[in-house]
DSSP file (Angstrom, degrees, kcal/mol; ACC not computed):
  #  RESIDUE AA STRUCTURE BP1 BP2  ACC     N-H-->O    O-->H-N    N-H-->O    O-->H-N    TCO  KAPPA ALPHA  PHI   PSI    X-CA   Y-CA   Z-CA
    1    1 A M              0   0    0      0, 0.0     2,-0.3     0, 0.0   101,-0.1   0.000 360.0 360.0 360.0 127.0    0.0    0.0    0.0
    2    2 A T        -     0   0    0    100,-0.2     2,-0.3     1,-0.0     0, 0.0  -0.730 360.0-109.1 -98.3 150.3    1.4    3.4   -1.0
    3    3 A T        -     0   0    0     -2,-0.3     2,-0.2     1,-0.1   101,-0.1  -0.599  33.3-125.8 -77.3 132.7    0.6    6.5    0.9
    4    4 A L        -     0   0    0     -2,-0.3     2,-0.3    99,-0.3    -1,-0.1  -0.494  28.2-157.2 -78.5 150.1   -1.7    8.9   -1.0
    5    5 A K    >   -     0   0    0     -2,-0.2     3,-1.6     4,-0.1   127,-0.3  -0.850  25.9 -84.9-128.1 160.4   -0.5   12.4   -1.6
    6    6 A I  T 3  S+     0   0    0     -2,-0.3   127,-0.2     1,-0.2     3,-0.1  -0.356 114.2  21.8 -60.7 143.0   -1.9   15.9   -2.3
    7    7 A N  T 3  S+     0   0    0    125,-3.8     2,-0.3     1,-0.3    -1,-0.2   0.424  94.4 127.0  73.5   2.7   -2.5   16.5   -6.0
    8    8 A Q  S <  S-     0   0    0     -3,-1.6   124,-3.1   124,-0.3    -1,-0.3  -0.634  72.7-100.5 -84.1 146.9   -2.6   12.8   -6.7
    9    9 A K  B     -A  131   0A   0     -2,-0.3   122,-0.3   122,-0.2    -4,-0.1  -0.490  42.6-111.7 -65.0 132.9   -5.6   11.4   -8.6
   10   10 A A        -     0   0    0    120,-3.1    -1,-0.1    -2,-0.2    93,-0.1  -0.486  38.9-103.1 -67.3 131.2   -8.0    9.8   -6.1
   11   11 A P        -     0   0    0      0, 0.0    -1,-0.1     0, 0.0    14,-0.1  -0.292  38.0-116.8 -58.5 136.5   -8.1    6.0   -6.5
   12   12 A A        +     0   0    0     13,-0.1     2,-0.3    -3,-0.1    12,-0.0  -0.348  40.1 170.2 -71.4 152.7  -11.2    4.8   -8.4
   13   13 A F        -     0   0    0     -2,-0.1    12,-1.4     2,-0.0     2,-0.3  -0.982  26.9-150.3-156.9 164.9  -13.7    2.5   -6.6
   14   14 A K  E     +B   24   0B   0     -2,-0.3     2,-0.3    10,-0.2    10,-0.2  -0.951  30.5 154.4-141.7 118.2  -17.1    1.0   -7.0
   15   15 A L  E     -B   23   0B   0      8,-2.6     8,-3.6    -2,-0.3     2,-0.3  -0.929  41.6-104.8-140.3 162.2  -19.2    0.2   -3.8
   16   16 A K  E     -BC  22  93B   0     77,-0.6    77,-2.8    -2,-0.3     6,-0.2  -0.706  32.0-139.9 -90.3 142.2  -22.9   -0.2   -2.9
   17   17 A D  E >   - C   0  92B   0      4,-2.6     3,-2.2    -2,-0.3    75,-0.2  -0.231  40.5 -81.0 -88.7-175.3  -24.6    2.5   -0.9
   18   18 A Q  T 3  S+     0   0    0     73,-0.6    61,-0.2     1,-0.3    74,-0.1   0.631 131.9  51.0 -65.4 -13.0  -27.1    2.0    2.0
   19   19 A D  T 3  S-     0   0    0      2,-0.2    -1,-0.3    59,-0.1     3,-0.1   0.362 120.9-105.8-102.6   3.9  -29.9    1.4   -0.5
   20   20 A G  S <  S+     0   0    0     -3,-2.2     2,-0.3     1,-0.3    -2,-0.1   0.519  74.0 141.1  86.2   5.5  -27.9   -1.2   -2.5
   21   21 A N        -     0   0    0      1,-0.1    -4,-2.6    -5,-0.0     2,-0.3  -0.640  55.6-117.8 -82.9 137.7  -27.2    1.1   -5.4
   22   22 A E  E     -B   16   0B   0     -2,-0.3     2,-0.4    -6,-0.2    -6,-0.2  -0.592  34.3-170.6 -76.2 130.6  -23.7    0.8   -7.0
   23   23 A R  E     -B   15   0B   0     -8,-3.6    -8,-2.6    -2,-0.3     2,-0.3  -0.970   7.9-166.3-125.2 138.6  -21.7    4.0   -6.7
   24   24 A K  E >   -B   14   0B   0     -2,-0.4     3,-1.4   -10,-0.2     4,-0.3  -0.912  30.2-126.3-119.3 150.4  -18.4    4.9   -8.3
   25   25 A L  G >  S+     0   0    0    -12,-1.4     3,-2.0    -2,-0.3    -1,-0.1   0.891 111.9  62.8 -58.5 -37.7  -16.2    7.8   -7.5
   26   26 A S  G >  S+     0   0    0    -13,-0.3     3,-1.4     1,-0.3    -1,-0.3   0.687  85.1  75.3 -63.7 -17.5  -16.3    8.8  -11.1
   27   27 A D  G <  S+     0   0    0     -3,-1.4    -1,-0.3     1,-0.3    -2,-0.2   0.748  98.1  47.9 -61.2 -22.3  -20.1    9.4  -10.7
   28   28 A F  G X  S+     0   0    0     -3,-2.0     3,-1.9    -4,-0.3    -1,-0.3   0.179  76.8 140.9-109.2  15.5  -19.2   12.6   -8.9
   29   29 A K  T <   +     0   0    0     -3,-1.4   100,-0.2     1,-0.3     3,-0.1  -0.337  68.2  34.7 -58.6 138.3  -16.7   14.0  -11.4
   30   30 A G  T 3  S+     0   0    0     98,-2.5     2,-0.3     1,-0.3    -1,-0.3   0.375 107.5  86.1  94.2  -3.8  -17.1   17.7  -11.6
   31   31 A K  S <  S-     0   0    0     -3,-1.9    -1,-0.3    97,-0.3     2,-0.3  -0.900  83.4-107.2-125.1 155.7  -18.1   18.1   -8.0
   32   32 A W  E     -d   65   0B   0     32,-0.8    34,-2.8    -2,-0.3     2,-0.4  -0.609  39.3-159.8 -73.7 142.2  -16.2   18.4   -4.7
   33   33 A V  E     -dE  66 126B   0     93,-2.5    93,-3.0    -2,-0.3     2,-0.7  -0.993  18.2-157.3-131.7 130.0  -16.2   15.2   -2.7
   34   34 A L  E     -dE  67 125B   0     32,-3.2    34,-2.9    -2,-0.4     2,-0.7  -0.937  16.6-170.2 -99.2 114.0  -15.6   14.7    1.0
   35   35 A L  E     -dE  68 124B   0     89,-2.9    89,-2.7    -2,-0.7     2,-0.5  -0.913   8.6-176.3-106.0 108.1  -14.6   11.0    1.3
   36   36 A Y  E     -dE  69 123B   0     32,-2.8    34,-2.7    -2,-0.7     2,-0.4  -0.922  13.5-155.2-116.9 131.1  -14.6   10.1    4.9
   37   37 A F  E     +dE  70 122B   0     85,-3.1    85,-0.8    -2,-0.5    34,-0.2  -0.835  17.7 175.5-101.3 133.1  -13.5    6.7    6.3
   38   38 A Y        -     0   0    0     32,-2.3     3,-0.1    -2,-0.4    82,-0.1  -0.966  32.1-124.9-138.7 154.2  -14.8    5.6    9.6
   39   39 A P  S    S-     0   0    0      0, 0.0     2,-0.3     0, 0.0    -1,-0.1   0.918  77.5  -6.8 -68.6 -48.0  -14.5    2.3   11.7
   40   40 A K    >   -     0   0    0     31,-0.1     3,-1.0    32,-0.1     6,-0.2  -0.980  64.7-107.0-160.2 136.6  -18.0    1.1   12.4
   41   41 A D  T 3  S+     0   0    0     -2,-0.3     6,-0.1     1,-0.2    37,-0.1  -0.272  98.3   9.2 -58.7 144.6  -21.7    2.1   12.2
   42   42 A D  T 3  S+     0   0    0      1,-0.2    -1,-0.2     4,-0.1     3,-0.0   0.745  90.4 130.0  57.7  32.0  -23.6    3.1   15.3
   43   43 A T  S <> S-     0   0    0     -3,-1.0     4,-2.8     1,-0.1     5,-0.3  -0.787  71.7-103.0-106.4 159.5  -20.5    3.3   17.6
   44   44 A P  H  > S+     0   0    0      0, 0.0     4,-2.2     0, 0.0     5,-0.2   0.897 116.5  37.8 -52.1 -54.6  -20.0    6.4   19.8
   45   45 A G  H  > S+     0   0    0      1,-0.2     4,-2.3     2,-0.2     5,-0.2   0.912 118.8  48.1 -65.4 -43.2  -17.2    8.1   17.8
   46   46 A C  H  > S+     0   0    0      1,-0.2     4,-2.4     2,-0.2    -1,-0.2   0.850 111.5  50.8 -68.3 -34.3  -18.6    7.2   14.4
   47   47 A T  H  X S+     0   0    0     -4,-2.8     4,-2.7     2,-0.2     5,-0.2   0.915 110.1  49.8 -67.9 -42.9  -22.1    8.3   15.4
   48   48 A K  H  X S+     0   0    0     -4,-2.2     4,-2.1    -5,-0.3    -2,-0.2   0.922 112.8  47.4 -60.2 -43.9  -20.7   11.7   16.6
   49   49 A E  H  X S+     0   0    0     -4,-2.3     4,-2.0     2,-0.2    -2,-0.2   0.940 113.9  46.0 -64.1 -47.7  -18.8   12.2   13.4
   50   50 A A  H  X S+     0   0    0     -4,-2.4     4,-2.6     1,-0.2    -2,-0.2   0.901 114.8  47.2 -62.7 -42.3  -21.8   11.3   11.2
   51   51 A C  H  X S+     0   0    0     -4,-2.7     4,-2.8     2,-0.2    -1,-0.2   0.832 108.3  56.0 -70.5 -31.6  -24.2   13.5   13.2
   52   52 A D  H  X S+     0   0    0     -4,-2.1     4,-0.9    -5,-0.2    -1,-0.2   0.912 111.4  43.5 -63.7 -43.2  -21.7   16.3   13.1
   53   53 A I  H >< S+     0   0    0     -4,-2.0     3,-0.7     2,-0.2    -2,-0.2   0.925 113.8  51.6 -67.0 -44.5  -21.7   16.1    9.3
   54   54 A R  H >< S+     0   0    0     -4,-2.6     3,-1.5     1,-0.2     4,-0.3   0.921 107.1  53.0 -56.5 -45.4  -25.5   15.8    9.3
   55   55 A D  H 3< S+     0   0    0     -4,-2.8    -1,-0.2     1,-0.3    -2,-0.2   0.714 118.3  36.3 -67.4 -20.3  -25.9   18.9   11.5
   56   56 A N  T XX S+     0   0    0     -4,-0.9     4,-1.3    -3,-0.7     3,-0.9   0.193  84.6 111.6-111.1  13.2  -23.7   20.9    9.1
   57   57 A F  H <>  +     0   0    0     -3,-1.5     4,-2.9     1,-0.3     5,-0.2   0.814  66.3  64.7 -62.7 -32.7  -25.0   19.3    5.9
   58   58 A R  H 3> S+     0   0    0     -4,-0.3     4,-2.7     1,-0.2    -1,-0.3   0.903 102.9  49.8 -57.1 -40.1  -26.9   22.4    4.6
   59   59 A Q  H <> S+     0   0    0     -3,-0.9     4,-1.6     2,-0.2    -1,-0.2   0.892 110.2  49.7 -66.1 -38.8  -23.5   24.1    4.3
   60   60 A F  H  <>S+     0   0    0     -4,-1.3     5,-2.8    -7,-0.2    -2,-0.2   0.934 113.1  47.2 -62.1 -45.1  -22.1   21.1    2.4
   61   61 A K  H ><5S+     0   0    0     -4,-2.9     3,-1.5     1,-0.2    -2,-0.2   0.905 108.8  53.8 -63.5 -42.9  -25.1   21.2    0.1
   62   62 A N  H 3<5S+     0   0    0     -4,-2.7    -1,-0.2     1,-0.3    -2,-0.2   0.831 111.7  45.5 -61.8 -32.1  -24.8   25.0   -0.4
   63   63 A L  T 3<5S-     0   0    0     -4,-1.6    -1,-0.3    -5,-0.2    -2,-0.2   0.379 115.5-119.5 -90.6   2.8  -21.2   24.5   -1.5
   64   64 A D  T < 5 +     0   0    0     -3,-1.5   -32,-0.8     1,-0.2     2,-0.5   0.885  56.9 158.3  60.8  42.8  -22.2   21.6   -3.7
   65   65 A I  E   < -d   32   0B   0     -5,-2.8     2,-0.4   -34,-0.1    -1,-0.2  -0.857  35.7-141.5 -99.4 129.3  -20.0   19.1   -1.9
   66   66 A V  E     -d   33   0B   0    -34,-2.8   -32,-3.2    -2,-0.5     2,-0.5  -0.759  14.8-151.4 -85.8 132.4  -20.9   15.4   -2.1
   67   67 A V  E     +d   34   0B   0     -2,-0.4    23,-1.2   -34,-0.2     2,-0.5  -0.934  15.6 179.9-110.0 125.2  -20.3   13.5    1.2
   68   68 A L  E     -df  35  90B   0    -34,-2.9   -32,-2.8    -2,-0.5     2,-0.4  -0.982   9.1-163.0-125.7 119.0  -19.4    9.8    1.0
   69   69 A G  E     -df  36  91B   0     21,-2.8    23,-3.7    -2,-0.5     2,-0.4  -0.859  10.1-167.7 -99.6 135.4  -18.9    7.8    4.2
   70   70 A I  E     +df  37  92B   0    -34,-2.7   -32,-2.3    -2,-0.4    23,-0.2  -0.984  18.0 147.9-127.9 132.3  -17.1    4.5    3.9
   71   71 A S  E     - f   0  93B   0     21,-1.6    23,-2.7    -2,-0.4   -31,-0.1  -0.946  56.4-105.1-147.6 168.2  -16.7    1.7    6.4
   72   72 A P  S    S+     0   0    0      0, 0.0    21,-0.1     0, 0.0   -32,-0.1   0.397  81.5 117.6 -77.7   6.2  -16.4   -2.1    6.2
   73   73 A D        -     0   0    0     19,-0.2    21,-0.2     1,-0.1    22,-0.2  -0.175  69.9 -97.8 -69.0 167.8  -20.0   -2.5    7.4
   74   74 A T     >  -     0   0    0     19,-0.1     4,-2.4    20,-0.1     5,-0.2  -0.312  28.1-108.9 -81.6 166.0  -22.7   -4.1    5.3
   75   75 A V  H  > S+     0   0    0      1,-0.2     4,-2.5     2,-0.2     5,-0.2   0.918 121.7  51.7 -58.1 -45.2  -25.3   -2.4    3.2
   76   76 A A  H  > S+     0   0    0      1,-0.2     4,-2.3     2,-0.2    -1,-0.2   0.895 109.0  49.5 -61.8 -41.6  -28.0   -3.4    5.8
   77   77 A S  H  > S+     0   0    0      1,-0.2     4,-2.5     2,-0.2    -1,-0.2   0.916 111.6  49.1 -63.4 -43.4  -25.9   -2.0    8.7
   78   78 A H  H  X S+     0   0    0     -4,-2.4     4,-3.1     2,-0.2     5,-0.2   0.904 109.8  52.2 -61.6 -42.1  -25.5    1.3    6.7
   79   79 A K  H  X S+     0   0    0     -4,-2.5     4,-2.4     2,-0.2     5,-0.2   0.935 111.7  45.5 -60.1 -47.9  -29.2    1.5    6.0
   80   80 A K  H  X S+     0   0    0     -4,-2.3     4,-2.6     2,-0.2    -1,-0.2   0.914 114.9  48.0 -62.3 -44.8  -30.1    1.0    9.7
   81   81 A F  H  X S+     0   0    0     -4,-2.5     4,-1.9     2,-0.2    -2,-0.2   0.920 112.6  48.3 -62.4 -46.9  -27.5    3.6   10.7
   82   82 A A  H  <>S+     0   0    0     -4,-3.1     5,-2.2     1,-0.2     4,-0.5   0.895 115.3  44.4 -63.5 -41.4  -28.6    6.2    8.1
   83   83 A L  H ><5S+     0   0    0     -4,-2.4     3,-0.7    -5,-0.2    -2,-0.2   0.921 110.5  53.9 -69.5 -44.4  -32.3    5.8    9.1
   84   84 A K  H 3<5S+     0   0    0     -4,-2.6    -2,-0.2     1,-0.2    -1,-0.2   0.874 122.5  28.3 -58.5 -39.9  -31.7    5.8   12.9
   85   85 A Y  T 3<5S-     0   0    0     -4,-1.9    -1,-0.2    -5,-0.2    -2,-0.2   0.278 105.4-120.7-108.8  10.3  -29.7    9.1   12.7
   86   86 A K  T < 5 -     0   0    0     -3,-0.7    -3,-0.2    -4,-0.5    -4,-0.1   0.927  39.5-171.6  51.8  51.9  -31.4   10.6    9.6
   87   87 A L      < -     0   0    0     -5,-2.2    -1,-0.2    -6,-0.2     4,-0.1  -0.656  14.9-160.3 -79.6 122.3  -28.1   10.9    7.7
   88   88 A P        +     0   0    0      0, 0.0     2,-0.3     0, 0.0    -1,-0.1   0.204  64.8  70.1 -90.7  17.2  -28.7   12.8    4.4
   89   89 A F  S    S-     0   0    0    -23,-0.1     2,-0.2    -7,-0.0   -21,-0.1  -0.788  89.1 -83.5-129.1 171.8  -25.6   11.5    2.7
   90   90 A L  E     - f   0  68B   0    -23,-1.2   -21,-2.8    -2,-0.3     2,-0.5  -0.539  28.9-162.1 -82.4 138.1  -24.3    8.3    1.2
   91   91 A L  E     - f   0  69B   0     -2,-0.2   -73,-0.6   -23,-0.2     2,-0.4  -0.982  13.7-152.8-114.5 129.5  -22.7    5.5    3.2
   92   92 A L  E     -Cf  17  70B   0    -23,-3.7   -21,-1.6    -2,-0.5     2,-0.6  -0.879   9.1-133.2-112.0 135.2  -20.7    3.0    1.1
   93   93 A A  E     +Cf  16  71B   0    -77,-2.8   -77,-0.6    -2,-0.4     2,-0.3  -0.750  22.5 176.4 -91.6 115.8  -20.2   -0.6    2.2
   94   94 A D    >   +     0   0    0    -23,-2.7     3,-2.0    -2,-0.6     6,-0.2  -0.502  16.6 156.9-113.3  59.7  -16.6   -1.8    1.8
   95   95 A E  T 3  S+     0   0    0     -2,-0.3    -1,-0.2     1,-0.3   -21,-0.1   0.795  74.1  48.9 -58.8 -32.2  -17.1   -5.3    3.3
   96   96 A K  T 3  S-     0   0    0     -3,-0.2    -1,-0.3     1,-0.0    -2,-0.1   0.455 105.9-129.5 -88.2  -0.1  -14.0   -6.8    1.5
   97   97 A K    <>  +     0   0    0     -3,-2.0     4,-1.1   -26,-0.1    -2,-0.1   0.751  66.2 133.6  60.3  27.1  -11.9   -3.8    2.7
   98   98 A L  H  > S+     0   0    0      2,-0.2     4,-2.0     1,-0.1     5,-0.1   0.904  71.8  41.6 -72.7 -41.5  -10.6   -3.2   -0.8
   99   99 A V  H  > S+     0   0    0      2,-0.2     4,-2.4     1,-0.2     5,-0.2   0.891 111.2  54.2 -77.1 -39.7  -11.1    0.6   -0.7
  100  100 A V  H  4>S+     0   0    0      1,-0.2     5,-3.1     2,-0.2     6,-0.5   0.874 114.1  44.1 -61.8 -33.6   -9.9    1.2    2.8
  101  101 A K  H ><5S+     0   0    0     -4,-1.1     3,-1.2     3,-0.2    -2,-0.2   0.886 110.2  54.3 -75.7 -39.0   -6.7   -0.6    1.8
  102  102 A K  H 3<5S+     0   0    0     -4,-2.0    -2,-0.2     1,-0.3    -1,-0.2   0.856 113.1  43.4 -61.2 -35.9   -6.5    1.3   -1.5
  103  103 A Y  T 3<5S-     0   0    0     -4,-2.4   -99,-0.3    -5,-0.1    -1,-0.3   0.360 112.7-123.3 -91.5   4.4   -6.7    4.5    0.4
  104  104 A N  T < 5S+     0   0    0     -3,-1.2    -3,-0.2    -5,-0.2    -4,-0.1   0.876  74.8 124.6  57.2  43.1   -4.2    3.2    3.0
  105  105 A V      < +     0   0    0     -5,-3.1    15,-3.6    -6,-0.2     2,-0.5   0.107  44.3  92.9-117.0  19.4   -6.6    3.8    5.9
  106  106 A W  E     +H  119   0C   0     -6,-0.5     2,-0.3    13,-0.2    13,-0.2  -0.965  59.0 109.7-110.4 123.4   -6.5    0.2    7.2
  107  107 A G  E     -H  118   0C   0     11,-2.7    11,-2.5    -2,-0.5     2,-0.2  -0.952  63.8 -37.1-171.0-171.0   -3.9   -0.3    9.9
  108  108 A K  E     +H  117   0C   0     -2,-0.3     2,-0.3     9,-0.2     9,-0.2  -0.457  52.0 179.0 -72.6 135.7   -2.8   -1.0   13.4
  109  109 A K  E     -H  116   0C   0      7,-3.3     7,-2.2    -2,-0.2     2,-0.4  -0.912  17.5-144.5-131.7 159.3   -4.9    0.7   16.2
  110  110 A K  E     +H  115   0C   0     -2,-0.3     2,-0.3     5,-0.2     5,-0.2  -0.992  19.1 170.3-127.5 135.8   -4.7    0.7   19.9
  111  111 A F  E >  S-H  114   0C   0      3,-2.5     3,-2.0    -2,-0.4    -2,-0.0  -0.930  73.4 -17.6-146.3 120.5   -7.7    0.8   22.3
  112  112 A M  T 3  S-     0   0    0     -2,-0.3     3,-0.1     1,-0.3    -1,-0.0   0.887 128.1 -51.2  51.4  44.8   -7.4    0.3   26.0
  113  113 A G  T 3  S+     0   0    0      1,-0.2     2,-0.4     0, 0.0    -1,-0.3   0.381 114.2 117.5  79.9  -4.5   -4.0   -1.4   25.7
  114  114 A R  E <   -H  111   0C   0     -3,-2.0    -3,-2.5     2,-0.0     2,-0.4  -0.822  53.1-148.9-100.6 134.0   -5.2   -3.8   23.0
  115  115 A E  E     +H  110   0C   0     -2,-0.4     2,-0.3    -5,-0.2    -5,-0.2  -0.845  30.6 146.4-102.3 136.8   -3.7   -3.7   19.5
  116  116 A Y  E     -H  109   0C   0     -7,-2.2    -7,-3.3    -2,-0.4     2,-0.4  -0.958  46.3 -96.7-157.3 170.1   -5.8   -4.6   16.5
  117  117 A E  E     +H  108   0C   0     -2,-0.3     2,-0.3    -9,-0.2    -9,-0.2  -0.770  56.8 126.5 -96.9 141.1   -6.3   -3.8   12.8
  118  118 A G  E     -H  107   0C   0    -11,-2.5   -11,-2.7    -2,-0.4     2,-0.4  -0.970  59.4 -51.7-171.3-175.8   -9.0   -1.5   11.8
  119  119 A V  E     -H  106   0C   0     -2,-0.3     2,-0.6   -13,-0.2   -13,-0.2  -0.604  45.4-139.4 -77.6 128.6  -10.0    1.6    9.8
  120  120 A L        -     0   0    0    -15,-3.6     2,-0.6    -2,-0.4   -83,-0.1  -0.807  29.9-112.4 -88.0 120.6   -8.0    4.7   10.7
  121  121 A R        +     0   0    0     -2,-0.6    18,-2.1    18,-0.1     2,-0.3  -0.370  61.5 149.0 -61.8 105.2  -10.4    7.6   10.9
  122  122 A T  E     -E   37   0B   0    -85,-0.8   -85,-3.1    -2,-0.6     2,-0.3  -0.982  30.6-158.7-142.6 145.7   -9.3    9.7    7.8
  123  123 A S  E     -EG  36 136B   0     13,-2.3    13,-3.0    -2,-0.3     2,-0.4  -0.953   2.8-157.0-128.6 151.1  -10.9   12.0    5.3
  124  124 A F  E     -EG  35 135B   0    -89,-2.7   -89,-2.9    -2,-0.3     2,-0.6  -0.993   7.7-150.7-126.6 130.4  -10.0   13.1    1.8
  125  125 A L  E     -EG  34 134B   0      9,-2.8     8,-3.1    -2,-0.4     9,-1.3  -0.910  20.1-165.5-100.0 121.8  -11.2   16.2    0.1
  126  126 A I  E     -EG  33 132B   0    -93,-3.0   -93,-2.5    -2,-0.6     6,-0.2  -0.914  10.8-135.4-114.8 131.2  -11.3   15.6   -3.6
  127  127 A D    >   -     0   0    0      4,-2.9     3,-2.5    -2,-0.4   -96,-0.2  -0.243  35.1 -93.8 -80.8 171.4  -11.6   18.4   -6.2
  128  128 A P  T 3  S+     0   0    0      0, 0.0   -98,-2.5     0, 0.0   -97,-0.3   0.701 125.2  58.0 -60.5 -18.9  -13.9   18.4   -9.2
  129  129 A Q  T 3  S-     0   0    0   -100,-0.2  -100,-0.1   -99,-0.1   -97,-0.1   0.461 122.0-105.3 -88.3  -1.1  -11.1   17.1  -11.4
  130  130 A G  S <  S+     0   0    0     -3,-2.5  -120,-3.1     1,-0.3     2,-0.3   0.630  75.5 135.8  89.9  14.3  -10.7   14.0   -9.1
  131  131 A K  B     -A    9   0A   0   -122,-0.3    -4,-2.9    -4,-0.1     2,-0.5  -0.742  60.0-116.5 -97.4 144.9   -7.5   15.1   -7.4
  132  132 A I  E     +G  126   0B   0   -124,-3.1  -125,-3.8    -2,-0.3  -124,-0.3  -0.664  37.2 170.0 -75.1 123.2   -6.9   14.8   -3.7
  133  133 A V  E     +     0   0B   0     -8,-3.1     2,-0.3    -2,-0.5    -7,-0.2   0.591  63.8  19.2-111.8 -15.4   -6.4   18.4   -2.4
  134  134 A K  E     -G  125   0B   0     -9,-1.3    -9,-2.8  -129,-0.1     2,-0.5  -0.965  58.2-160.5-155.9 138.8   -6.5   17.8    1.4
  135  135 A I  E     -G  124   0B   0     -2,-0.3     2,-0.6   -11,-0.2   -11,-0.2  -0.987   6.6-161.0-121.9 126.6   -6.0   14.8    3.7
  136  136 A F  E     -G  123   0B   0    -13,-3.0   -13,-2.3    -2,-0.5     3,-0.3  -0.930  14.8-172.5-107.8 113.4   -7.3   14.8    7.2
  137  137 A K        +     0   0    0     -2,-0.6   -15,-0.2     1,-0.2     3,-0.1  -0.703  64.0  16.2-104.5 158.7   -5.6   12.2    9.4
  138  138 A N  S    S-     0   0    0    -17,-0.3    -1,-0.2    -2,-0.3   -16,-0.2   0.908  88.0-157.4  47.8  49.5   -6.5   11.2   13.0
  139  139 A V        -     0   0    0    -18,-2.1    -1,-0.2    -3,-0.3   -18,-0.1  -0.293  11.9-136.7 -61.7 135.1   -9.8   12.9   12.6
  140  140 A K        -     0   0    0     -3,-0.1     4,-0.4     1,-0.1    -1,-0.1  -0.841  16.1-136.6 -89.4 126.9  -11.6   14.0   15.8
  141  141 A P  S >  S+     0   0    0      0, 0.0     3,-0.6     0, 0.0     2,-0.5   0.866  86.4  62.5 -56.3 -41.9  -15.3   13.0   15.3
  142  142 A V  T 3  S+     0   0    0      1,-0.2   -93,-0.1     2,-0.1    -2,-0.1  -0.747 113.9  12.5 -91.4 128.5  -16.7   16.3   16.7
  143  143 A G  T 3> S+     0   0    0     -2,-0.5     4,-1.7   -94,-0.1    -1,-0.2   0.335  88.8 115.6  94.9  -6.6  -15.9   19.4   14.7
  144  144 A H  H <> S+     0   0    0     -3,-0.6     4,-2.4    -4,-0.4     5,-0.2   0.899  71.9  55.9 -64.1 -40.2  -14.5   17.6   11.7
  145  145 A S  H  > S+     0   0    0     -4,-0.3     4,-2.5     1,-0.2    -1,-0.2   0.903 108.0  48.1 -61.7 -39.7  -17.3   18.9    9.4
  146  146 A K  H  > S+     0   0    0      2,-0.2     4,-2.4     1,-0.2    -1,-0.2   0.874 109.4  54.1 -67.2 -36.0  -16.4   22.5   10.3
  147  147 A E  H  X S+     0   0    0     -4,-1.7     4,-2.1     2,-0.2    -2,-0.2   0.903 111.1  45.8 -61.7 -42.5  -12.7   21.7    9.7
  148  148 A V  H  X S+     0   0    0     -4,-2.4     4,-2.5     2,-0.2    -2,-0.2   0.922 112.1  50.3 -67.5 -45.3  -13.6   20.4    6.2
  149  149 A L  H  X S+     0   0    0     -4,-2.5     4,-2.1     1,-0.2    -2,-0.2   0.896 111.3  49.0 -61.6 -40.5  -15.8   23.4    5.4
  150  150 A L  H  X S+     0   0    0     -4,-2.4     4,-2.1     2,-0.2    -1,-0.2   0.923 110.9  50.1 -64.3 -44.6  -13.1   25.8    6.4
  151  151 A A  H  X S+     0   0    0     -4,-2.1     4,-2.7     1,-0.2    -2,-0.2   0.904 110.8  50.0 -59.9 -41.9  -10.5   24.0    4.3
  152  152 A L  H  X S+     0   0    0     -4,-2.5     4,-2.7     1,-0.2     6,-0.2   0.897 108.2  51.9 -65.5 -40.3  -12.9   24.1    1.3
  153  153 A K  H  X>S+     0   0    0     -4,-2.1     5,-1.3     2,-0.2     4,-1.0   0.889 112.1  47.0 -63.8 -37.8  -13.5   27.8    1.7
  154  154 A V  H  <5S+     0   0    0     -4,-2.1    -2,-0.2     3,-0.2    -1,-0.2   0.935 114.4  46.9 -66.8 -46.2   -9.7   28.4    1.8
  155  155 A L  H  <5S+     0   0    0     -4,-2.7    -2,-0.2     1,-0.2    -1,-0.2   0.863 122.6  34.0 -64.8 -36.6   -9.2   26.2   -1.3
  156  156 A T  H  <5S-     0   0    0     -4,-2.7    -1,-0.2    -5,-0.2    -2,-0.2   0.495 101.9-130.5 -98.1  -4.3  -12.0   27.8   -3.3
  157  157 A K  T  <5       0   0    0     -4,-1.0    -3,-0.2    -5,-0.2    -4,-0.1   0.863 360.0 360.0  56.2  39.7  -11.5   31.3   -1.8
  158  158 A K      <       0   0    0     -5,-1.3    -4,-0.1    -6,-0.2    -5,-0.1   0.395 360.0 360.0 -99.9 360.0  -15.3   31.5   -1.1
């Protein structure tokens, strides 16, 4: 796995969303995309992050930013999570962990002294030409959406 860099073309992928529809990154060419990777549906940190984005979603929509959340959970799990918290954006199921590995966000984690492999909470801001323009590592669930919106305003000078 190679580390992705700023100005690199975002790796292509095809995954199913919470409604079972196949989505490709190329479907969103010409738009800004926030691609955020999170460990697991309906867990405390991931719920805070998703709800933080939901609560600021009007600003994302006003700036015409597509939000895509990716985790290794199933389509059914994503559906339940999206309905429970009224999430207005797409959640993509990467059950085989192909995309998390392609984006190099699968790795060693520590929790309460235990080491294990999992999704490293990371986001990528992708420009309308499909290039990565900002990488957010070690994302804090609360406040991340405002961090992304601020970065986008700086990048687009809006």
